[in-house]
C-alpha positions as CSV (number, residue, x, y, z in Angstrom):
1,M,117.1,15.0,208.3
2,G,120.2,12.9,207.8
3,P,121.6,11.4,204.7
4,K,119.2,10.1,202.0
5,A,119.4,6.5,201.2
6,E,119.8,5.6,197.5
7,S,117.9,2.4,197.9
8,V,115.7,0.4,200.3
9,E,118.7,-1.9,201.0
10,E,120.9,1.0,201.9
11,Y,118.2,2.4,204.2
12,F,117.9,-1.0,206.0
13,S,121.7,-1.3,206.4
14,W,121.7,1.8,208.7
15,F,119.9,-0.1,211.4
16,P,120.7,-3.0,213.8
17,I,119.8,-6.5,212.7
18,E,116.7,-6.7,214.9
19,K,115.2,-3.6,213.3
20,Q,116.3,-4.8,209.9
21,E,114.3,-8.0,210.5
22,K,111.1,-6.0,211.2
23,L,111.7,-3.7,208.3
24,Q,112.2,-6.7,206.0
25,Q,109.0,-8.3,207.4
26,I,106.9,-5.2,206.6
27,R,108.6,-4.9,203.2
28,Q,107.8,-8.5,202.3
29,T,104.2,-8.1,203.4
30,L,103.7,-5.0,201.3
31,K,105.4,-6.6,198.2
32,E,102.9,-9.5,198.5
33,V,99.8,-7.3,198.5
34,L,101.1,-4.5,196.2
35,P,103.0,-6.4,193.5
36,E,102.3,-3.7,190.9
37,A,103.7,-0.9,193.2
38,K,107.2,0.4,192.8
39,E,109.5,0.6,195.8
40,V,110.9,4.1,196.3
41,I,112.6,6.2,198.8
42,S,110.4,9.2,199.6
43,Y,110.8,11.7,202.4
44,H,113.9,9.7,203.4
45,M,111.8,6.5,204.0
46,P,111.0,3.3,202.0
47,A,107.7,3.6,200.3
48,F,105.4,1.7,197.9
49,K,104.1,3.8,195.0
50,T,101.6,3.4,192.1
51,S,100.0,6.6,190.8
52,E,100.8,8.0,194.2
53,V,102.7,6.8,197.3
54,L,100.4,4.3,199.0
55,V,102.4,3.7,202.2
56,Y,105.7,4.6,203.8
57,Y,107.5,2.8,206.6
58,A,110.5,3.6,208.7
59,A,112.6,2.5,211.6
60,M,112.4,4.9,214.6
61,K,114.2,4.7,217.8
62,N,111.5,3.0,219.8
63,H,109.0,1.8,217.2
64,L,108.5,1.0,213.6
65,G,106.6,3.8,211.8
66,F,103.9,2.8,209.3
67,Y,102.5,5.7,207.3
68,P,99.4,4.8,205.3
69,T,98.4,8.5,205.1
70,A,95.6,10.1,207.1
71,S,92.9,8.3,205.2
72,G,94.5,4.9,206.0
73,V,94.7,5.6,209.7
74,K,91.2,7.0,209.8
75,A,89.6,4.1,207.9
76,F,91.1,1.6,210.3
77,A,90.8,3.6,213.5
78,E,88.9,0.8,215.4
79,E,91.4,-1.9,214.4
80,L,94.3,0.4,215.3
81,K,93.1,1.3,218.7
82,D,95.8,-0.9,220.4
83,Y,98.6,1.2,218.7
84,P,99.6,4.8,219.1
85,T,98.5,6.7,216.1
86,S,98.4,10.3,214.9
87,K,97.1,11.9,211.7
88,G,99.0,9.7,209.2
89,V,101.1,7.3,211.2
90,V,100.8,4.1,213.2
91,Q,103.5,3.3,215.7
92,L,104.2,-0.5,215.8
93,P,106.3,-1.8,218.7
94,Y,109.5,-3.7,217.9
95,E,108.6,-6.3,220.5
96,G,106.1,-8.9,219.5
97,D,104.6,-9.7,216.2
98,L,103.7,-7.1,213.6
99,P,99.9,-7.0,212.7
100,I,100.6,-8.4,209.3
101,G,96.9,-9.0,208.4
102,L,96.1,-5.4,209.3
103,I,99.0,-4.0,207.4
104,Q,97.8,-5.9,204.4
105,K,94.2,-4.6,204.7
106,I,95.4,-1.0,205.1
107,A,97.8,-1.3,202.1
108,L,95.0,-2.7,199.9
109,F,92.6,0.0,201.1
110,R,95.2,2.6,200.0
111,K,95.7,0.9,196.6
112,E,91.9,1.0,196.0
113,E,91.8,4.7,197.1
114,A,94.6,5.6,194.6
115,L,92.8,3.6,191.8
116,Q,89.6,5.6,192.5
117,K,91.4,8.9,192.3
118,V,92.9,7.9,188.9
119,A,89.4,6.8,187.6
120,E,87.8,10.0,188.8
121,K,90.5,12.1,187.2
122,A,90.1,10.3,183.9
123,K,86.3,10.9,184.1
124,S,86.7,14.6,184.8
125,T,89.2,15.1,181.9
126,K,86.9,13.5,179.3
127,A,85.0,16.0,177.3
128,P,81.2,15.6,177.3
C-alpha cells in the first residue's frame, strides 16, 4: 500500500479530475443517505462509519470500487448482476452513470444491519 491519506479530500486529490468527479458523486450520495455516519479513512480508503464501517469506496485504475462488505454484495446480488463483483466489492465503471439508487439502497441496508447488531449486542449484555 502507498501513503495513507489524512482526509477524504487528500485522498481525492491524488486522482485525475474525471475520477475525482465520480468519487465526489458517490461521496455525496452516501452523505445524503447516511447523514449520521462519520467519514473516515480506513484501509487506505474513504469510508462511512457508524458503530462499524458501513461502506468503503475507492478509485482503482479501471473502475470505482464500492465495498459494502460481503453481506451488502450478497443481499443485492440480483440487482448487481450487470457489474463485476466479488466477496465484498462491486466494480463500477468510470464510463456512464453511477447506479445512484442502488448505491443508496445498499448503504441503507448496511446501516440497518449495523443497527441490528448493536441492538442484539445490547440485548445479550442485559442480565435476565
